[in-house]
DRENDOBA-855031 format. One record per atom (N, C-alpha, C, O): chain; atom name; x, y, z. Coordinates in pm, whole numbers, plus 50000, padded with zeros to 5 digits. Example, Ala and Ser with C-alpha at 12.3 -4.5 7.8 and 13.67 -1.06 7.14 Angstrom:
chain|name|east|north|up
A|N|51319|49431|50780
A|CA|51230|49550|50780
A|C|51320|49670|50780
A|O|51424|49668|50846
A|N|51285|49775|50708
A|CA|51367|49894|50714
A|C|51290|50003|50787
A|O|51341|50114|50804
! end
This chain:
chain|name|east|north|up
A|N|37601|44576|65269
A|CA|37648|44600|65402
A|C|37711|44486|65423
A|O|37673|44381|65373
A|N|37842|44499|65520
A|CA|37934|44398|65540
A|C|37903|44355|65683
A|O|37847|44439|65753
A|N|37931|44231|65737
A|CA|37930|44179|65865
A|C|38079|44218|65927
A|O|38184|44220|65862
A|N|38064|44246|66066
A|CA|38196|44251|66113
A|C|38251|44119|66178
A|O|38265|44096|66298
A|N|38279|44043|66077
A|CA|38333|43904|66104
A|C|38493|43887|66034
A|O|38494|43884|65911
A|N|38592|43878|66088
A|CA|38698|43889|66025
A|C|38740|43729|65977
A|O|38720|43626|66041
A|N|38801|43744|65846
A|CA|38842|43624|65774
A|C|38993|43653|65727
A|O|39041|43766|65724
A|N|39060|43537|65690
A|CA|39212|43550|65640
A|C|39229|43673|65539
A|O|39140|43703|65460
A|N|39334|43733|65546
A|CA|39351|43844|65460
A|C|39390|43798|65322
A|O|39449|43695|65290
A|N|39344|43896|65247
A|CA|39381|43886|65099
A|C|39419|44001|65028
A|O|39355|44056|64938
A|N|39530|44034|65074
A|CA|39597|44182|65064
A|C|39605|44201|64899
A|O|39566|44303|64843
A|N|39659|44093|64834
A|CA|39678|44117|64680
A|C|39543|44134|64616
A|O|39546|44212|64521
A|N|39446|44090|64639
A|CA|39307|44110|64569
A|C|39252|44256|64613
A|O|39192|44331|64535
A|N|39274|44282|64724
A|CA|39243|44430|64771
A|C|39306|44547|64701
A|O|39253|44652|64665
A|N|39452|44499|64688
A|CA|39532|44593|64616
A|C|39496|44616|64471
A|O|39506|44727|64418
A|N|39453|44504|64407
A|CA|39392|44493|64243
A|C|39264|44579|64255
A|O|39251|44668|64171
A|N|39177|44566|64338
A|CA|39068|44641|64351
A|C|39090|44798|64352
A|O|39041|44883|64277
A|N|39170|44812|64451
A|CA|39219|44981|64464
A|C|39272|45043|64342
A|O|39238|45155|64303
A|N|39371|44952|64274
A|CA|39419|44992|64151
A|C|39306|45004|64047
A|O|39290|45109|63984
A|N|39229|44900|64030
A|CA|39112|44934|63926
A|C|39025|45037|63958
A|O|38957|45076|63864
A|N|39004|45099|64080
A|CA|38911|45214|64133
A|C|38983|45326|64058
A|O|38928|45391|63969
A|N|39137|45348|64108
A|CA|39192|45433|64060
A|C|39178|45469|63913
A|O|39161|45583|63870
A|N|39188|45351|63836
A|CA|39192|45355|63678
A|C|39082|45414|63638
A|O|39080|45505|63555
A|N|38955|45352|63709
A|CA|38814|45415|63669
A|C|38799|45557|63682
A|O|38751|45622|63589
A|N|38841|45620|63807
A|CA|38865|45767|63797
A|C|38922|45823|63706
A|O|38875|45930|63670
A|N|39025|45778|63648
A|CA|39118|45832|63550
A|C|39050|45820|63412
A|O|39067|45907|63326
A|N|38971|45709|63392
A|CA|38900|45692|63284
A|C|38772|45792|63245
A|O|38729|45825|63135
A|N|38732|45823|63366
A|CA|38599|45899|63354
A|C|38643|46067|63349
A|O|38562|46156|63324
A|N|38767|46086|63372
A|CA|38823|46220|63375
A|C|38866|46240|63212
A|O|38981|46234|63168
A|N|38757|46263|63145
A|CA|38760|46299|62991
A|C|38736|46425|62954
A|O|38813|46480|62875
A|N|38640|46481|63000
A|CA|38614|46626|62988
A|C|38632|46716|63123
A|O|38623|46839|63122
A|N|38658|46638|63240
A|CA|38663|46700|63381
A|C|38790|46641|63423
A|O|38838|46538|63375
A|N|38850|46730|63535
A|CA|38965|46679|63604
A|C|38951|46573|63703
A|O|38844|46551|63758
A|N|39062|46503|63728
A|CA|39035|46392|63823
A|C|38983|46449|63963
A|O|38904|46376|64022
A|N|39014|46553|64014
A|CA|38952|46616|64122
A|C|38806|46624|64100
A|O|38736|46573|64189
A|N|38749|46676|64001
A|CA|38602|46674|63977
A|C|38545|46550|63979
A|O|38451|46523|64054
A|N|38600|46467|63895
A|CA|38530|46325|63900
A|C|38521|46265|64046
A|O|38416|46221|64094
A|N|38653|46270|64115
A|CA|38643|46214|64242
A|C|38530|46292|64329
A|O|38458|46224|64403
A|N|38511|46424|64323
A|CA|38424|46493|64393
A|C|38270|46449|64380
A|O|38187|46428|64468
A|N|38259|46442|64237
A|CA|38149|46408|64198
A|C|38081|46267|64242
A|O|37968|46243|64287
A|N|38190|46182|64214
A|CA|38185|46021|64267
A|C|38141|46026|64403
A|O|38029|45978|64420
A|N|38201|46073|64512
A|CA|38169|46062|64634
A|C|38028|46130|64684
A|O|37954|46086|64772
A|N|38007|46251|64605
A|CA|37882|46307|64650
A|C|37767|46216|64602
A|O|37673|46197|64679
A|N|37767|46159|64478
A|CA|37659|46093|64417
A|C|37625|45942|64481
A|O|37522|45874|64474
A|N|37757|45917|64545
A|CA|37770|45764|64612
A|C|37689|45791|64747
A|O|37607|45713|64796
A|N|37730|45929|64804
A|CA|37677|45942|64945
A|C|37512|45976|64930
A|O|37432|45939|65015
A|N|37479|46038|64828
A|CA|37341|46048|64798
A|C|37249|45930|64776
A|O|37144|45907|64835
A|N|37312|45856|64673
A|CA|37261|45711|64661
A|C|37230|45646|64773
A|O|37122|45588|64775
A|N|37324|45641|64898
A|CA|37316|45568|65015
A|C|37183|45627|65094
A|O|37081|45571|65135
A|N|37228|45762|65096
A|CA|37113|45839|65176
A|C|36967|45839|65116
A|O|36870|45845|65191
A|N|36958|45832|65012
A|CA|36826|45820|64955
A|C|36755|45684|64950
A|O|36638|45667|64916
A|N|36842|45588|64990
A|CA|36789|45462|65024
A|C|36702|45449|65144
A|O|36617|45362|65161
A|N|36736|45557|65238
A|CA|36680|45554|65362
A|C|36568|45674|65363
A|O|36578|45768|65284
A|N|36455|45664|65462
A|CA|36352|45763|65468
A|C|36428|45878|65534
A|O|36511|45860|65622
A|N|36396|45993|65488
A|CA|36444|46123|65551
A|C|36362|46227|65469
A|O|36294|46192|65372
A|N|36370|46365|65516
A|CA|36302|46464|65489
A|C|36362|46546|65359
A|O|36290|46621|65293
A|N|36477|46526|65333
A|CA|36557|46609|65217
A|C|36580|46513|65088
A|O|36673|46529|65010
A|N|36485|46415|65077
A|CA|36512|46335|64965
A|C|36501|46378|64835
A|O|36573|46327|64750
A|N|36403|46485|64800
A|CA|36386|46538|64675
A|C|36512|46633|64650
A|O|36561|46625|64538
A|N|36560|46704|64723
A|CA|36668|46802|64690
A|C|36777|46716|64679
A|O|36851|46757|64591
A|N|36813|46626|64725
A|CA|36935|46524|64728
A|C|36906|46455|64598
A|O|37008|46426|64535
A|N|36787|46421|64541
A|CA|36780|46345|64424
A|C|36793|46437|64321
A|O|36826|46394|64210
A|N|36769|46576|64339
A|CA|36772|46669|64222
A|C|36911|46702|64196
A|O|36946|46737|64084
A|N|37007|46693|64313
A|CA|37147|46732|64304
A|C|37219|46618|64235
A|O|37307|46643|64153
A|N|37181|46479|64269
A|CA|37229|46368|64211
A|C|37198|46365|64048
A|O|37289|46327|63974
A|N|37089|46398|64000
A|CA|37092|46387|63864
A|C|37150|46514|63814
A|O|37211|46503|63707
A|N|37144|46626|63865
A|CA|37238|46742|63814
A|C|37378|46717|63793
A|O|37446|46774|63708
A|N|37418|46630|63873
A|CA|37569|46582|63854
A|C|37592|46473|63755
A|O|37682|46477|63670
A|N|37505|46372|63771
A|CA|37520|46236|63666
A|C|37495|46289|63516
A|O|37551|46240|63418
A|N|37406|46395|63510
A|CA|37382|46446|63374
A|C|37479|46523|63289
A|O|37480|46544|63168
A|N|37567|46561|63397
A|CA|37690|46624|63324
A|C|37788|46565|63256
A|O|37878|46617|63189
A|N|37758|46424|63283
A|CA|37849|46323|63215
A|C|37787|46249|63089
A|O|37669|46217|63094
A|N|37870|46219|62966
A|CA|37807|46136|62887
A|C|37762|45995|62938
A|O|37785|45958|63053
A|N|37696|45916|62842
A|CA|37632|45803|62896
A|C|37743|45709|62926
A|O|37732|45642|63029
A|N|37848|45695|62852
A|CA|37960|45595|62886
A|C|38030|45617|62997
A|O|38084|45523|63056
A|N|38040|45758|63044
A|CA|38117|45796|63151
A|C|38022|45762|63268
A|O|38072|45712|63369
A|N|37891|45786|63264
A|CA|37797|45745|63359
A|C|37813|45611|63405
A|O|37802|45585|63525
A|N|37841|45513|63307
A|CA|37850|45380|63348
A|C|37972|45352|63424
A|O|37970|45267|63513
A|N|38097|45428|63390
A|CA|38203|45428|63469
A|C|38196|45477|63627
A|O|38266|45429|63716
A|N|38104|45575|63643
A|CA|38069|45604|63780
A|C|38001|45500|63848
A|O|38021|45487|63969
A|N|37933|45432|63796
A|CA|37864|45316|63834
A|C|37948|45206|63879
A|O|37935|45146|63985
A|N|38040|45185|63782
A|CA|38144|45060|63807
A|C|38226|45103|63907
A|O|38292|45017|63965
A|N|38239|45229|63942
A|CA|38345|45287|64029
A|C|38263|45262|64190
A|O|38326|45228|64291
A|N|38145|45281|64187
A|CA|38068|45231|64317
A|C|38073|45085|64351
A|O|38090|45047|64466
A|N|38057|44997|64240
A|CA|38060|44882|64272
A|C|38190|44817|64303
A|O|38193|44717|64374
A|N|38307|44876|64247
A|CA|38429|44831|64270
A|C|38455|44897|64403
A|O|38537|44827|64463
A|N|38424|44992|64468
A|CA|38447|45034|64592
A|C|38378|44939|64710
A|O|38435|44908|64814
A|N|38250|44902|64676
A|CA|38175|44806|64753
A|C|38262|44690|64778
A|O|38304|44658|64889
A|N|38285|44632|64673
A|CA|38380|44512|64672
A|C|38519|44501|64729
A|O|38576|44397|64761
A|N|38567|44631|64737
A|CA|38695|44669|64808
A|C|38687|44677|64960
A|O|38773|44628|65034
A|N|38573|44745|65005
A|CA|38550|44756|65138
A|C|38495|44621|65204
A|O|38508|44590|65323
A|N|38437|44556|65114
A|CA|38401|44404|65171
A|C|38522|44333|65190
A|O|38534|44263|65290
A|N|38623|44343|65099
A|CA|38740|44267|65117
A|C|38820|44274|65247
A|O|38869|44185|65316
A|N|38817|44418|65259
A|CA|38900|44477|65391
A|C|38821|44416|65500
A|O|38875|44349|65588
A|N|38679|44439|65496
A|CA|38614|44400|65632
A|C|38620|44263|65648
A|O|38624|44234|65767
A|N|38623|44157|65568
A|CA|38657|44022|65573
A|C|38789|43967|65631
A|O|38806|43871|65707
A|N|38897|44073|65562
A|CA|39016|44034|65588
A|C|39068|44048|65725
A|O|39133|43960|65781
A|N|39031|44183|65785
A|CA|39075|44210|65932
A|C|39011|44330|65982
A|O|39068|44390|66073
A|N|38907|44373|65938
A|CA|38828|44477|65982
A|C|38843|44616|65895
A|O|38937|44643|65821
A|N|38724|44702|65923
A|CA|38737|44807|65832
A|C|38861|44873|65815
A|O|38952|44860|65898
A|N|38872|44948|65707
A|CA|38996|45007|65677
A|C|38958|45117|65586
A|O|38866|45104|65505
A|N|39031|45231|65600
A|CA|39000|45345|65509
A|C|39069|45336|65369
A|O|39188|45342|65340
A|N|38940|45318|65275
A|CA|38992|45306|65159
A|C|38996|45444|65056
A|O|39087|45457|64974
A|N|38914|45518|65067
A|CA|38882|45639|64987
A|C|38975|45753|65035
A|O|39002|45845|64957
A|N|39030|45750|65176
A|CA|39134|45850|65192
A|C|39274|45855|65130
A|O|39335|45955|65094
A|N|39313|45718|65124
A|CA|39454|45708|65061
A|C|39455|45731|64899
A|O|39556|45761|64836
A|N|39317|45712|64839
A|CA|39295|45756|64708
A|C|39302|45911|64682
A|O|39363|45972|64595
A|N|39216|45958|64787
A|CA|39209|46115|64786
A|C|39357|46168|64785
A|O|39383|46269|64719
A|N|39441|46110|64846
A|CA|39569|46174|64867
A|C|39662|46131|64734
A|O|39741|46208|64679
A|N|39637|45998|64695
A|CA|39730|45960|64574
A|C|39678|46041|64456
A|O|39758|46055|64363
A|N|39558|46098|64445
A|CA|39531|46174|64320
A|C|39576|46313|64350
A|O|39560|46399|64264
A|N|39630|46341|64463
A|CA|39692|46470|64502
A|C|39557|46580|64497
A|O|39573|46688|64440
A|N|39449|46553|64546
A|CA|39333|46648|64561
A|C|39312|46680|64697
A|O|39203|46728|64729
A|N|39406|46659|64789
A|CA|39378|46692|64939
A|C|39436|46836|64924
A|O|39512|46884|64840
A|N|39366|46896|65046
A|CA|39414|47055|65058
A|C|39524|47081|65139
A|O|39509|47108|65258
A|N|39655|47076|65073
A|CA|39781|47062|65156
A|C|39796|47208|65209
A|O|39869|47231|65306
A|N|39724|47310|65143
A|CA|39744|47449|65205
A|C|39686|47465|65333
A|O|39723|47552|65412
A|N|39589|47376|65357
A|CA|39521|47376|65491
A|C|39564|47263|65586
A|O|39498|47235|65686
A|N|39668|47203|65555
A|CA|39725|47099|65625
A|C|39635|46981|65648
A|O|39621|46925|65757
A|N|39561|46940|65511
A|CA|39471|46837|65497
A|C|39549|46703|65485
A|O|39574|46657|65373
A|N|39583|46646|65589
A|CA|39653|46526|65586
A|C|39602|46409|65668
A|O|39622|46417|65789
A|N|39544|46309|65626
A|CA|39485|46199|65723
A|C|39583|46117|65763
A|O|39691|46092|65710
A|N|39522|46070|65884
A|CA|39603|45967|65968
A|C|39618|45839|65903
A|O|39522|45782|65852
A|N|39750|45787|65903
A|CA|39769|45659|65826
A|C|39685|45551|65899
A|O|39650|45570|66016
A|N|39651|45431|65829
A|CA|39575|45339|65885
A|C|39621|45254|66012
A|O|39555|45206|66104
A|N|39762|45251|65982
A|CA|39838|45138|66084
A|C|39828|45262|66215
A|O|39786|45226|66325
A|N|39861|45377|66197
A|CA|39849|45454|66326
A|C|39730|45463|66405
A|O|39726|45473|66528
A|N|39605|45458|66301
A|CA|39484|45468|66350
A|C|39438|45346|66422
A|O|39362|45348|66519
A|N|39493|45230|66360
A|CA|39463|45077|66438
A|C|39535|45081|66562
A|O|39475|45024|66653
A|N|39650|45131|66594
A|CA|39732|45128|66715
A|C|39648|45219|66812
A|O|39622|45180|66926
A|N|39609|45332|66769
A|CA|39522|45423|66862
A|C|39398|45346|66902
A|O|39361|45357|67019
A|N|39318|45258|66804
A|CA|39202|45198|66825
A|C|39229|45094|66936
A|O|39161|45092|67038
A|N|39339|45001|66912
A|CA|39383|44911|67021
A|C|39396|44964|67150
A|O|39348|44903|67246
A|N|39459|45080|67166
A|CA|39483|45129|67286
A|C|39361|45179|67350
A|O|39349|45172|67473
A|N|39258|45234|67267
A|CA|39133|45276|67327
A|C|39056|45179|67381
A|O|39001|45187|67491
A|N|39049|45059|67282
A|CA|38963|44940|67319
A|C|39036|44849|67432
A|O|38972|44767|67498
A|N|39168|44869|67449
A|CA|39214|44799|67557
A|C|39201|44840|67704
A|O|39246|44780|67801
A|N|39127|44960|67700
A|CA|39100|45011|67830
A|C|38969|44939|67891
A|O|38863|44940|67830
A|N|38985|44877|68016
A|CA|38860|44821|68067
A|C|38732|44885|68072
A|O|38627|44822|68063
A|N|38739|45008|68087
A|CA|38613|45074|68098
A|C|38554|45081|67980
A|O|38448|45143|67985
A|N|38592|45028|67844
A|CA|38510|45033|67741
A|C|38438|44889|67747
A|O|38332|44887|67684
A|N|38464|44795|67796
A|CA|38382|44672|67824
A|C|38286|44700|67919
A|O|38171|44655|67916
A|N|38338|44785|68018
A|CA|38217|44820|68136
A|C|38115|44891|68083
A|O|38000|44863|68118
A|N|38138|44992|67994
A|CA|38051|45084|67935
A|C|37955|44990|67864
A|O|37837|44977|67899
A|N|38009|44927|67768
A|CA|37915|44844|67678
A|C|37824|44742|67741
A|O|37720|44705|67687
A|N|37869|44695|67864
A|CA|37802|44601|67949
A|C|37680|44679|68011
A|O|37565|44635|68018
A|N|37726|44811|68058
A|CA|37600|44882|68131
A|C|37508|44927|68043
A|O|37390|44915|68074
A|N|37538|44980|67935
A|CA|37442|45047|67838
A|C|37428|44988|67706
A|O|37355|45046|67625
A|N|37491|44875|67671
A|CA|37480|44820|67554
A|C|37554|44851|67414
A|O|37544|44791|67308
A|N|37640|44975|67451
A|CA|37702|45022|67337
A|C|37806|45148|67399
A|O|37794|45198|67511
A|N|37887|45177|67317
A|CA|37998|45291|67363
A|C|37966|45392|67262
A|O|37944|45351|67148
A|N|37961|45513|67285
A|CA|37928|45623|67195
A|C|38064|45714|67164
A|O|38108|45780|67258
A|N|38124|45719|67047
A|CA|38249|45807|67031
A|C|38211|45933|66924
A|O|38151|45922|66817
A|N|38256|46038|66978
A|CA|38264|46159|66872
A|C|38409|46190|66808
A|O|38518|46175|66862
A|N|38385|46233|66691
A|CA|38512|46254|66614
A|C|38493|46387|66555
A|O|38418|46402|66458
A|N|38568|46500|66618
A|CA|38524|46646|66575
A|C|38590|46678|66438
A|O|38556|46781|66382
A|N|38673|46606|66388
A|CA|38741|46646|66251
A|C|38765|46490|66188
A|O|38874|46433|66193
A|N|38662|46445|66139
A|CA|38667|46282|66107
A|C|38757|46271|65987
A|O|38823|46167|65986
A|N|38776|46361|65876
A|CA|38858|46337|65750
A|C|38778|46237|65696
A|O|38655|46245|65690
A|N|38867|46113|65643
A|CA|38799|46027|65570
A|C|38720|45907|65681
A|O|38645|45819|65638
A|N|38748|45919|65797
A|CA|38686|45834|65893
A|C|38787|45719|65925
A|O|38749|45606|65958
A|N|38914|45754|65914
A|CA|39009|45644|65954
A|C|39032|45619|66083
A|O|39077|45508|66111
A|N|39009|45709|66180
A|CA|39014|45691|66335
A|C|38894|45595|66392
A|O|38891|45519|66489
A|N|38794|45629|66292
A|CA|38664|45556|66351
A|C|38676|45401|66288
A|O|38617|45308|66344
A|N|38745|45384|66184
A|CA|38772|45241|66137
A|C|38859|45180|66227
A|O|38843|45061|66250
A|N|38961|45253|66290
A|CA|39059|45196|66361
A|C|38999|45132|66498
A|O|39037|45036|66564
A|N|38892|45220|66515
A|CA|38825|45170|66654
A|C|38723|45035|66611
A|O|38698|44943|66689
A|N|38686|45043|66506
A|CA|38599|44923|66476
A|C|38689|44799|66443
A|O|38650|44687|66478
A|N|38800|44813|66379
A|CA|38894|44688|66373
A|C|38938|44642|66523
A|O|38947|44523|66551
A|N|38963|44744|66614
A|CA|39006|44695|66745
A|C|38886|44626|66819
A|O|38904|44527|66891
A|N|38773|44679|66799
A|CA|38646|44609|66855
A|C|38628|44474|66827
A|O|38582|44391|66906
A|N|38674|44449|66682
A|CA|38652|44313|66647
A|C|38742|44230|66708
A|O|38710|44117|66744
A|N|38873|44282|66727
A|CA|38999|44195|66791
A|C|38934|44172|66933
A|O|38945|44056|66973
A|N|38874|44253|67010
A|CA|38826|44244|67129
A|C|38680|44166|67149
A|O|38619|44152|67255
A|N|38645|44125|67031
A|CA|38508|44043|67032
A|C|38388|44109|67057
A|O|38288|44054|67102
A|N|38400|44262|67018
A|CA|38275|44348|67043
A|C|38211|44369|66899
A|O|38291|44377|66805
A|N|38111|44377|66880
A|CA|38017|44386|66743
A|C|38023|44520|66743
A|O|37981|44572|66846
A|N|38069|44604|66643
A|CA|38074|44758|66602
A|C|37934|44790|66559
A|O|37885|44901|66579
A|N|37866|44686|66498
A|CA|37744|44708|66381
A|C|37634|44722|66496
A|O|37528|44768|66452
A|N|37634|44697|66618
A|CA|37528|44743|66724
A|C|37577|44749|66862
A|O|37499|44763|66957
A|N|37714|44736|66877
A|CA|37776|44811|67015
A|C|37841|44948|67014
A|O|37892|45003|67112
A|N|37833|45001|66882
A|CA|37922|45115|66881
A|C|37801|45253|66812
A|O|37718|45228|66725
A|N|37815|45358|66859
A|CA|37759|45460|66807
A|C|37856|45577|66798
A|O|37931|45616|66888
A|N|37841|45635|66654
A|CA|37944|45734|66609
A|C|37887|45851|66564
A|O|37805|45847|66472
A|N|37930|45985|66631
A|CA|37891|46100|66597
A|C|38028|46168|66556
A|O|38109|46210|66639
A|N|38048|46176|66386
A|CA|38158|46230|66301
A|C|38133|46378|66266
A|O|38014|46401|66246
A|N|38202|46467|66257
A|CA|38195|46604|66225
A|C|38313|46626|66126
A|O|38423|46575|66149
A|N|38292|46700|66021
A|CA|38400|46777|65933
A|C|38348|46906|65882
A|O|38228|46922|65859
A|N|38440|47002|65862
A|CA|38381|47132|65808
A|C|38390|47111|65642
A|O|38324|47181|65565
A|N|38480|47007|65598
A|CA|38480|46977|65468
A|C|38373|46887|65414
A|O|38353|46774|65459
A|N|38313|46931|65330
A|CA|38183|46846|65292
A|C|38235|46703|65225
A|O|38172|46601|65250
A|N|38370|46696|65126
A|CA|38421|46586|65100
A|C|38454|46486|65188
A|O|38452|46366|65161
A|N|38490|46542|65308
A|CA|38517|46436|65426
A|C|38387|46380|65486
A|O|38384|46266|65532
A|N|38280|46464|65486
A|CA|38157|46408|65517
A|C|38132|46300|65441
A|O|38112|46189|65491
A|N|38133|46324|65308
A|CA|38077|46223|65207
A|C|38175|46085|65232
A|O|38123|45974|65244
A|N|38319|46104|65237
A|CA|38394|45986|65244
A|C|38363|45895|65371
A|O|38348|45773|65374
A|N|38359|45991|65480
A|CA|38324|45909|65608
A|C|38197|45833|65595
A|O|38180|45715|65623
A|N|38092|45935|65538
A|CA|37959|45856|65539
A|C|37949|45738|65455
A|O|37888|45637|65490
A|N|38015|45751|65334
A|CA|38007|45626|65265
A|C|38056|45513|65328
A|O|37984|45413|65337
A|N|38172|45516|65374
A|CA|38250|45400|65429
A|C|38182|45336|65562
A|O|38159|45217|65581
A|N|38155|45447|65651
A|CA|38062|45389|65768
A|C|37954|45334|65715
A|O|37930|45220|65756
A|N|37881|45380|65637
A|CA|37738|45325|65587
A|C|37773|45173|65518
A|O|37700|45077|65541
A|N|37880|45163|65439
A|CA|37899|45017|65379
A|C|37964|44929|65483
A|O|37950|44807|65474
A|N|38027|44979|65573
A|CA|38075|44892|65684
A|C|37983|44850|65787
A|O|38021|44768|65871
A|N|37857|44901|65790
A|CA|37765|44884|65869
A|C|37771|44947|66029
A|O|37739|44887|66132
A|N|37815|45071|66018
A|CA|37854|45142|66143
A|C|37726|45224|66160
A|O|37674|45275|66060
A|N|37676|45239|66274
A|CA|37572|45325|66319
A|C|37625|45469|66335
A|O|37710|45495|66420
A|N|37578|45554|66261
A|CA|37669|45694|66286
A|C|37562|45789|66254
A|O|37451|45759|66210
A|N|37609|45915|66281
A|CA|37546|46041|66236
A|C|37686|46115|66183
A|O|37781|46127|66260
A|N|37691|46160|66059
A|CA|37794|46232|66007
A|C|37749|46374|65975
A|O|37662|46402|65892
A|N|37815|46456|66046
A|CA|37769|46605|66029
A|C|37876|46685|65944
A|O|37998|46671|65950
A|N|37809|46767|65866
A|CA|37892|46880|65796
A|C|37864|47010|65888
A|O|37762|47080|65890
A|N|37967|47020|65954
A|CA|37972|47140|66028
A|C|38089|47181|66107
A|O|38189|47108|66100
A|N|38092|47276|66173
A|CA|38212|47322|66278
A|C|38211|47324|66400
A|O|38155|47418|66457
A|N|38273|47224|66472
A|CA|38253|47220|66623
A|C|38317|47349|66689
A|O|38283|47373|66804
A|N|38393|47421|66638
A|CA|38443|47532|66732
A|C|38342|47636|66713
A|O|38322|47714|66806
A|N|38284|47644|66616
A|CA|38157|47771|66604
A|C|38008|47724|66626
A|O|37908|47796|66626
A|N|38014|47572|66648
A|CA|37891|47510|66682
A|C|37782|47546|66569
A|O|37669|47591|66592
A|N|37831|47520|66454
A|CA|37759|47544|66335
A|C|37723|47404|66264
A|O|37809|47316|66262
A|N|37600|47382|66207
A|CA|37558|47261|66162
A|C|37500|47286|66031
A|O|37399|47357|66030
A|N|37548|47235|65904
A|CA|37499|47262|65785
A|C|37410|47126|65724
A|O|37311|47135|65651
A|N|37458|47029|65762
A|CA|37362|46906|65711
A|C|37415|46769|65810
A|O|37526|46750|65859
A|N|37309|46697|65816
A|CA|37335|46561|65884
A|C|37304|46436|65792
A|O|37201|46421|65726
A|N|37405|46352|65800
A|CA|37388|46240|65721
A|C|37360|46104|65823
A|O|37441|46095|65915
A|N|37273|46017|65816
A|CA|37266|45918|65904
A|C|37277|45786|65821
A|O|37216|45771|65715
A|N|37344|45708|65866
A|CA|37412|45583|65799
A|C|37283|45488|65813
A|O|37201|45511|65901
A|N|37266|45375|65719
A|CA|37163|45291|65716
A|C|37134|45219|65860
A|O|37024|45203|65913
A|N|37262|45179|65909
A|CA|37252|45105|66051
A|C|37198|45169|66151
A|O|37130|45108|66233
A|N|37225|45326|66161
A|CA|37162|45414|66259
A|C|37015|45424|66216
A|O|36942|45452|66311
A|N|36955|45409|66106
A|CA|36833|45425|66061
A|C|36744|45299|66102
A|O|36648|45295|66179
A|N|36801|45202|66032
A|CA|36723|45082|66047
A|C|36706|45007|66177
A|O|36610|44933|66199
A|N|36826|45036|66279
A|CA|36827|44991|66406
A|C|36750|45082|66494
A|O|36726|45051|66611
A|N|36709|45204|66436
A|CA|36624|45287|66521
A|C|36715|45347|66637
A|O|36679|45344|66755
A|N|36832|45400|66598
A|CA|36895|45456|66717
A|C|36842|45590|66766
A|O|36882|45639|66871
A|N|36759|45645|66694
A|CA|36685|45762|66740
A|C|36600|45739|66864
A|O|36599|45813|66962
A|N|36533|45635|66850
A|CA|36426|45589|66948
A|C|36520|45526|67067
A|O|36482|45543|67183
A|N|36620|45467|67046
A|CA|36702|45421|67150
A|C|36761|45528|67241
A|O|36775|45509|67362
A|N|36794|45641|67180
A|CA|36868|45774|67261
A|C|36762|45817|67315
A|O|36773|45840|67436
A|N|36632|45841|67255
A|CA|36534|45903|67337
A|C|36488|45816|67452
A|O|36441|45879|67547
A|N|36491|45703|67461
A|CA|36452|45615|67569
A|C|36550|45626|67650
A|O|36515|45616|67768
A|N|36687|45647|67627
A|CA|36786|45643|67725
A|C|36769|45776|67793
A|O|36791|45778|67914
A|N|36734|45886|67734
A|CA|36706|46019|67784
A|C|36596|46026|67902
A|O|36603|46085|68009
A|N|36497|45950|67851
A|CA|36384|45929|67949
A|C|36408|45865|68073
A|O|36376|45910|68183
A|N|36471|45745|68046
A|CA|36506|45668|68177
A|C|36645|45692|68239
A|O|36693|45618|68325
A|N|36702|45793|68191
A|CA|36846|45807|68271
A|C|36830|45859|68410
A|O|36929|45874|68482
! end
């Protein structure tokens, strides 16, 4: 987990990490396509994070994890582990440089595995940062945080979570700590987007519920709780708020 404390940027180092991660994906694509490797990677990464937290679906997720990993040869399994290590280091670099930044989304597009037929194109990070600054520039944001201790945002089509990361970066600039002053509820109909958002919000230390569902039909298929949501007992905070509202 990384702290929301900005440090001087080291763009070159982050770029090297990103290139290294893409190379590892290509290396692991020996008997599988890059799309399959990417999809498997984000799923086992999400499961690994989720299974470190207490929840009711641990056994089914663990079985799914081993089903995926055992489909790879030993040497390619090690590449998948190296990919996760590289991702953690890359996210950490961005967090220390200037705030959370979407890393997985651009890789998703670079590998050309997004669904262009359904117009699946993610917002660029600079646009998300601008929207975040505009949102956090509103006086009401500070008033809400002062009144209830946090701000609650909902993202009905989260993609890779880029808009949320734009909010987090802007909160840092406004000297708000998104680790405990932000609560996120993010939803997407594409399970890959759920995994991408869940992984990044988890590793950036954002309290969040990431939902695989359809906000238009009000369907929910699964819920993924980030470590900061679980460890900081946001479930109890929300219950207490409803009781004393």
